[in-house]
N, C-alpha and C positions, 0 to 999 in steps of 0.2 A: 559519730555522722557529721561528714563535711559540710561545710556552709557552703552552699549551692543555692546560690541567688539568684532571682530571675528578672527580669525587666517586667515582666505582665504586673507585677501585683509592687503594691510600695514596700520598698527594703524593711522596715523599721516595723511591719507586718510579718515579715517574712522571717527577722529575727527573732521574734517574740515568739514566734512558731516554735524554730528551731530550741529555741531556749527553753520552751516549754515542752519538747517532746524530752529534751534531756532531763529533764526534772520529772517527767513521768517515768524514764526508762531507768531510773535509779542513777545517772551518770553524775546528778546532780544528787546529794544526798540530805534529805530532810534536816534543818537547822544548819547543814553545811556551808560557807563560804564561798561566794561565787567570786569571782575572776573581777577585778576595779576594768571601769568602763574600757579607757585605754587598753588596756590590755586584750578585752575582747573587740574590739574596734581594730584592732590590726588583727588578731586573728580568721576574724570574718573579712577584713580588708572593707573594712568601709568608715566613713565619718564619724568620728567620737560623737557627736551630736546625733546624728541619728543613732549610735549605739544607747544612747541615754536616753532618745525618746522611747524607744522598746524596751529599757528600763525602767521608764516611767509607768509607760502598759501593765508590765506587770509587776510593779510595787501596787498599783491600782487593783490590782485582781487578787491582791494578797497572795499572792506565788511567790515574791520576795518580797524581802523588808530590808529595810537601810537603817544601820547605826552609826551615827553621825560619826563618832571615834574610828570604828572599825572594819567598815564597809557595809559592803547587804551581804544578806544571808539568805537561802530557801527557808522558806515557811517549815514548821513543824506539824503545821496539821494535817495531817496525814489523810484524812476524809476528804481536804480538798482535793488533794492529791491522786486519790482512789476514785473522787468522783468524776475530778476532769481525764482520766487515765480510760473510766467505763463510757465517757460522753462521747470523746476521739474514737474508740472501738464500736462504738455502736455507727456514728457516720460511718466508718468506713466498711462496717459491715452494711448497712444498707445502700450507699453505693455500688459495693458488688453484688449486691443480691441484684439491685437495677440495673444491672450490665446485664448479667447472666438472664435474667429472664427476657430481654431486650434478644438473647438466642434463643429462646423457647421454650426455655426449659419453667420444668414447674417445682413448687416445693419440694415432693418429694425426688426428685429428680436431682436438684439442689444438693440436699442431705443426704442423697447418698454417696455423692462424687465426694462431696466435703470430707464425709465417714470413712471413704475408701481414701482421699487425701490423706485425711490426718495419719492412717493406720501404717 
């Protein structure tokens, strides 16, 4: 997923979301090492201090941890990752259903359309 940052929200929050997505989608494997702050900052075209702030938020959430001598790593806690993934998927579903209901669809019509689309 490319680093598509916008000016409508704080950059560090967008960085946190991007890295969380990479963790949930498996780009970063549990227990795997994450690139250094400076390298990530260059990839995202942001100031290293902004990336450091994002890393601090991710550490506080438990998704990454720091080993002073070896760098930062993704948590081994698969339950935490799965829980986050479920939470994000539920939010996407709630948003989707709210928008579809605004079009006037009933629950049965939504289910039928989803089933047709998935087949």
